[in-house]
TORKOL-4160 file (C-alpha; in steps of 0.2 Angstrom, whole numbers, padded with zeros to 4 digits, m for minus):
218
<pt num="1" X="m0148" Y="0794" Z="0493"/>
<pt num="2" X="m0161" Y="0786" Z="0482"/>
<pt num="3" X="m0179" Y="0791" Z="0485"/>
<pt num="4" X="m0192" Y="0778" Z="0491"/>
<pt num="5" X="m0201" Y="0768" Z="0476"/>
<pt num="6" X="m0217" Y="0766" Z="0478"/>
<pt num="7" X="m0240" Y="0661" Z="0467"/>
<pt num="8" X="m0241" Y="0652" Z="0454"/>
<pt num="9" X="m0227" Y="0640" Z="0447"/>
<pt num="10" X="m0218" Y="0647" Z="0432"/>
<pt num="11" X="m0218" Y="0639" Z="0415"/>
<pt num="12" X="m0202" Y="0631" Z="0409"/>
<pt num="13" X="m0190" Y="0644" Z="0402"/>
<pt num="14" X="m0173" Y="0641" Z="0394"/>
<pt num="15" X="m0158" Y="0637" Z="0404"/>
<pt num="16" X="m0146" Y="0652" Z="0406"/>
<pt num="17" X="m0130" Y="0655" Z="0415"/>
<pt num="18" X="m0127" Y="0674" Z="0419"/>
<pt num="19" X="m0108" Y="0669" Z="0422"/>
<pt num="20" X="m0105" Y="0660" Z="0405"/>
<pt num="21" X="m0094" Y="0669" Z="0393"/>
<pt num="22" X="m0102" Y="0671" Z="0375"/>
<pt num="23" X="m0092" Y="0670" Z="0359"/>
<pt num="24" X="m0095" Y="0687" Z="0350"/>
<pt num="25" X="m0099" Y="0687" Z="0331"/>
<pt num="26" X="m0093" Y="0701" Z="0320"/>
<pt num="27" X="m0110" Y="0709" Z="0321"/>
<pt num="28" X="m0110" Y="0708" Z="0340"/>
<pt num="29" X="m0093" Y="0718" Z="0339"/>
<pt num="30" X="m0101" Y="0731" Z="0328"/>
<pt num="31" X="m0115" Y="0733" Z="0339"/>
<pt num="32" X="m0104" Y="0735" Z="0354"/>
<pt num="33" X="m0093" Y="0748" Z="0345"/>
<pt num="34" X="m0109" Y="0758" Z="0340"/>
<pt num="35" X="m0117" Y="0757" Z="0357"/>
<pt num="36" X="m0118" Y="0772" Z="0369"/>
<pt num="37" X="m0107" Y="0769" Z="0385"/>
<pt num="38" X="m0116" Y="0774" Z="0401"/>
<pt num="39" X="m0103" Y="0775" Z="0416"/>
<pt num="40" X="m0111" Y="0771" Z="0433"/>
<pt num="41" X="m0103" Y="0779" Z="0448"/>
<pt num="42" X="m0104" Y="0765" Z="0462"/>
<pt num="43" X="m0115" Y="0769" Z="0478"/>
<pt num="44" X="m0109" Y="0761" Z="0494"/>
<pt num="45" X="m0122" Y="0748" Z="0498"/>
<pt num="46" X="m0131" Y="0753" Z="0515"/>
<pt num="47" X="m0148" Y="0748" Z="0521"/>
<pt num="48" X="m0154" Y="0766" Z="0516"/>
<pt num="49" X="m0146" Y="0767" Z="0499"/>
<pt num="50" X="m0151" Y="0750" Z="0494"/>
<pt num="51" X="m0169" Y="0750" Z="0501"/>
<pt num="52" X="m0177" Y="0752" Z="0484"/>
<pt num="53" X="m0170" Y="0735" Z="0478"/>
<pt num="54" X="m0168" Y="0724" Z="0494"/>
<pt num="55" X="m0158" Y="0724" Z="0510"/>
<pt num="56" X="m0140" Y="0725" Z="0515"/>
<pt num="57" X="m0137" Y="0713" Z="0529"/>
<pt num="58" X="m0122" Y="0715" Z="0541"/>
<pt num="59" X="m0116" Y="0705" Z="0556"/>
<pt num="60" X="m0127" Y="0705" Z="0572"/>
<pt num="61" X="m0124" Y="0699" Z="0589"/>
<pt num="62" X="m0125" Y="0680" Z="0592"/>
<pt num="63" X="m0141" Y="0681" Z="0603"/>
<pt num="64" X="m0150" Y="0694" Z="0594"/>
<pt num="65" X="m0168" Y="0689" Z="0590"/>
<pt num="66" X="m0175" Y="0689" Z="0572"/>
<pt num="67" X="m0182" Y="0706" Z="0567"/>
<pt num="68" X="m0183" Y="0718" Z="0552"/>
<pt num="69" X="m0164" Y="0720" Z="0552"/>
<pt num="70" X="m0163" Y="0702" Z="0546"/>
<pt num="71" X="m0166" Y="0696" Z="0528"/>
<pt num="72" X="m0184" Y="0695" Z="0524"/>
<pt num="73" X="m0185" Y="0680" Z="0513"/>
<pt num="74" X="m0197" Y="0673" Z="0500"/>
<pt num="75" X="m0193" Y="0655" Z="0497"/>
<pt num="76" X="m0210" Y="0647" Z="0498"/>
<pt num="77" X="m0212" Y="0644" Z="0479"/>
<pt num="78" X="m0199" Y="0629" Z="0478"/>
<pt num="79" X="m0185" Y="0621" Z="0487"/>
<pt num="80" X="m0171" Y="0633" Z="0493"/>
<pt num="81" X="m0154" Y="0631" Z="0487"/>
<pt num="82" X="m0139" Y="0638" Z="0496"/>
<pt num="83" X="m0122" Y="0636" Z="0488"/>
<pt num="84" X="m0105" Y="0644" Z="0484"/>
<pt num="85" X="m0102" Y="0648" Z="0466"/>
<pt num="86" X="m0084" Y="0651" Z="0459"/>
<pt num="87" X="m0083" Y="0665" Z="0446"/>
<pt num="88" X="m0068" Y="0670" Z="0435"/>
<pt num="89" X="m0064" Y="0684" Z="0424"/>
<pt num="90" X="m0078" Y="0696" Z="0427"/>
<pt num="91" X="m0076" Y="0713" Z="0418"/>
<pt num="92" X="m0083" Y="0729" Z="0426"/>
<pt num="93" X="m0096" Y="0731" Z="0413"/>
<pt num="94" X="m0112" Y="0723" Z="0407"/>
<pt num="95" X="m0126" Y="0725" Z="0394"/>
<pt num="96" X="m0138" Y="0712" Z="0401"/>
<pt num="97" X="m0148" Y="0712" Z="0417"/>
<pt num="98" X="m0159" Y="0698" Z="0424"/>
<pt num="99" X="m0173" Y="0696" Z="0437"/>
<pt num="100" X="m0181" Y="0682" Z="0446"/>
<pt num="101" X="m0200" Y="0683" Z="0448"/>
<pt num="102" X="m0203" Y="0669" Z="0461"/>
<pt num="103" X="m0189" Y="0671" Z="0474"/>
<pt num="104" X="m0179" Y="0683" Z="0484"/>
<pt num="105" X="m0160" Y="0681" Z="0481"/>
<pt num="106" X="m0146" Y="0683" Z="0493"/>
<pt num="107" X="m0128" Y="0686" Z="0487"/>
<pt num="108" X="m0112" Y="0689" Z="0496"/>
<pt num="109" X="m0093" Y="0687" Z="0495"/>
<pt num="110" X="m0087" Y="0672" Z="0503"/>
<pt num="111" X="m0070" Y="0681" Z="0507"/>
<pt num="112" X="m0077" Y="0698" Z="0511"/>
<pt num="113" X="m0068" Y="0706" Z="0496"/>
<pt num="114" X="m0075" Y="0721" Z="0487"/>
<pt num="115" X="m0088" Y="0718" Z="0473"/>
<pt num="116" X="m0101" Y="0727" Z="0463"/>
<pt num="117" X="m0119" Y="0724" Z="0457"/>
<pt num="118" X="m0129" Y="0734" Z="0444"/>
<pt num="119" X="m0148" Y="0735" Z="0449"/>
<pt num="120" X="m0165" Y="0742" Z="0443"/>
<pt num="121" X="m0181" Y="0741" Z="0453"/>
<pt num="122" X="m0193" Y="0727" Z="0451"/>
<pt num="123" X="m0205" Y="0730" Z="0436"/>
<pt num="124" X="m0216" Y="0714" Z="0436"/>
<pt num="125" X="m0234" Y="0717" Z="0432"/>
<pt num="126" X="m0245" Y="0710" Z="0446"/>
<pt num="127" X="m0260" Y="0721" Z="0445"/>
<pt num="128" X="m0266" Y="0739" Z="0440"/>
<pt num="129" X="m0257" Y="0746" Z="0455"/>
<pt num="130" X="m0240" Y="0745" Z="0446"/>
<pt num="131" X="m0234" Y="0762" Z="0438"/>
<pt num="132" X="m0216" Y="0765" Z="0435"/>
<pt num="133" X="m0219" Y="0782" Z="0426"/>
<pt num="134" X="m0211" Y="0775" Z="0410"/>
<pt num="135" X="m0222" Y="0771" Z="0395"/>
<pt num="136" X="m0212" Y="0756" Z="0389"/>
<pt num="137" X="m0222" Y="0742" Z="0382"/>
<pt num="138" X="m0226" Y="0727" Z="0394"/>
<pt num="139" X="m0217" Y="0711" Z="0389"/>
<pt num="140" X="m0222" Y="0693" Z="0391"/>
<pt num="141" X="m0208" Y="0683" Z="0399"/>
<pt num="142" X="m0205" Y="0666" Z="0392"/>
<pt num="143" X="m0205" Y="0661" Z="0411"/>
<pt num="144" X="m0224" Y="0665" Z="0411"/>
<pt num="145" X="m0226" Y="0682" Z="0419"/>
<pt num="146" X="m0227" Y="0700" Z="0412"/>
<pt num="147" X="m0215" Y="0714" Z="0416"/>
<pt num="148" X="m0210" Y="0731" Z="0410"/>
<pt num="149" X="m0192" Y="0732" Z="0403"/>
<pt num="150" X="m0180" Y="0742" Z="0413"/>
<pt num="151" X="m0175" Y="0759" Z="0407"/>
<pt num="152" X="m0157" Y="0763" Z="0406"/>
<pt num="153" X="m0159" Y="0779" Z="0416"/>
<pt num="154" X="m0166" Y="0768" Z="0431"/>
<pt num="155" X="m0150" Y="0757" Z="0432"/>
<pt num="156" X="m0139" Y="0760" Z="0447"/>
<pt num="157" X="m0122" Y="0752" Z="0453"/>
<pt num="158" X="m0118" Y="0747" Z="0471"/>
<pt num="159" X="m0102" Y="0743" Z="0479"/>
<pt num="160" X="m0102" Y="0730" Z="0493"/>
<pt num="161" X="m0087" Y="0729" Z="0505"/>
<pt num="162" X="m0083" Y="0717" Z="0520"/>
<pt num="163" X="m0094" Y="0703" Z="0526"/>
<pt num="164" X="m0111" Y="0711" Z="0521"/>
<pt num="165" X="m0122" Y="0702" Z="0509"/>
<pt num="166" X="m0137" Y="0708" Z="0498"/>
<pt num="167" X="m0154" Y="0702" Z="0499"/>
<pt num="168" X="m0163" Y="0706" Z="0482"/>
<pt num="169" X="m0182" Y="0709" Z="0483"/>
<pt num="170" X="m0192" Y="0697" Z="0472"/>
<pt num="171" X="m0191" Y="0704" Z="0454"/>
<pt num="172" X="m0176" Y="0716" Z="0457"/>
<pt num="173" X="m0166" Y="0717" Z="0441"/>
<pt num="174" X="m0147" Y="0713" Z="0443"/>
<pt num="175" X="m0131" Y="0712" Z="0434"/>
<pt num="176" X="m0116" Y="0704" Z="0442"/>
<pt num="177" X="m0108" Y="0701" Z="0453"/>
<pt num="178" X="m0094" Y="0711" Z="0445"/>
<pt num="179" X="m0076" Y="0712" Z="0453"/>
<pt num="180" X="m0058" Y="0717" Z="0449"/>
<pt num="181" X="m0050" Y="0701" Z="0455"/>
<pt num="182" X="m0046" Y="0686" Z="0444"/>
<pt num="183" X="m0059" Y="0676" Z="0453"/>
<pt num="184" X="m0070" Y="0676" Z="0468"/>
<pt num="185" X="m0082" Y="0665" Z="0477"/>
<pt num="186" X="m0100" Y="0670" Z="0481"/>
<pt num="187" X="m0113" Y="0662" Z="0492"/>
<pt num="188" X="m0130" Y="0662" Z="0484"/>
<pt num="189" X="m0147" Y="0658" Z="0491"/>
<pt num="190" X="m0161" Y="0656" Z="0479"/>
<pt num="191" X="m0172" Y="0641" Z="0473"/>
<pt num="192" X="m0166" Y="0624" Z="0466"/>
<pt num="193" X="m0173" Y="0628" Z="0449"/>
<pt num="194" X="m0171" Y="0647" Z="0448"/>
<pt num="195" X="m0159" Y="0647" Z="0434"/>
<pt num="196" X="m0170" Y="0634" Z="0424"/>
<pt num="197" X="m0188" Y="0641" Z="0426"/>
<pt num="198" X="m0186" Y="0658" Z="0433"/>
<pt num="199" X="m0173" Y="0668" Z="0423"/>
<pt num="200" X="m0179" Y="0683" Z="0413"/>
<pt num="201" X="m0166" Y="0694" Z="0405"/>
<pt num="202" X="m0166" Y="0711" Z="0396"/>
<pt num="203" X="m0153" Y="0715" Z="0383"/>
<pt num="204" X="m0149" Y="0734" Z="0384"/>
<pt num="205" X="m0137" Y="0732" Z="0369"/>
<pt num="206" X="m0150" Y="0725" Z="0358"/>
<pt num="207" X="m0165" Y="0734" Z="0364"/>
<pt num="208" X="m0158" Y="0751" Z="0370"/>
<pt num="209" X="m0141" Y="0752" Z="0361"/>
<pt num="210" X="m0131" Y="0755" Z="0377"/>
<pt num="211" X="m0118" Y="0746" Z="0388"/>
<pt num="212" X="m0114" Y="0750" Z="0406"/>
<pt num="213" X="m0097" Y="0753" Z="0414"/>
<pt num="214" X="m0092" Y="0754" Z="0432"/>
<pt num="215" X="m0084" Y="0771" Z="0434"/>
<pt num="216" X="m0069" Y="0768" Z="0445"/>
<pt num="217" X="m0062" Y="0780" Z="0458"/>
<pt num="218" X="m0047" Y="0790" Z="0452"/>
């Protein structure tokens, strides 16, 4: 079980798709070969285990009224966008992780199939009260805000099964969705321009010399 962890419009930043395959150069292959591989054993995503990063939302009775068990959304900085994205050929590994500074994000499997998500706690600097216990140098995002890069030791892997979905807190670092199947469909709730003006990425391979791998059950 993880321990508890303690509005302005963003400037235009480059368009980036986290699901696009990038052709690797020889230098990229050399970097991957020399990198340290960190195996992450998946934790089952439950409301308690995922509380540092967001919420796990399960089915509720039809007439149950809104309450803390429902996704607590922050969508006021733009136009909400709810859509289904089709993803193919996802490997159970990653070296880059992303956060969105202006919106909560909800992700879920459209078919209820098992999937994985790598995460690290939010590290956006919004005042002197922020202290992650890590002395990494604050970085200015091209999207307009300042953040502390995530440390490799603070990355966790979660397994999501069934019809549950994840609500990521604003600023939660995430890598995925990752899955074993050839392709999967995911519903995604964010803002209409999230991937255009609010997409900050940290490259663990380039900056920390590490890549992450899902440690599968034997």
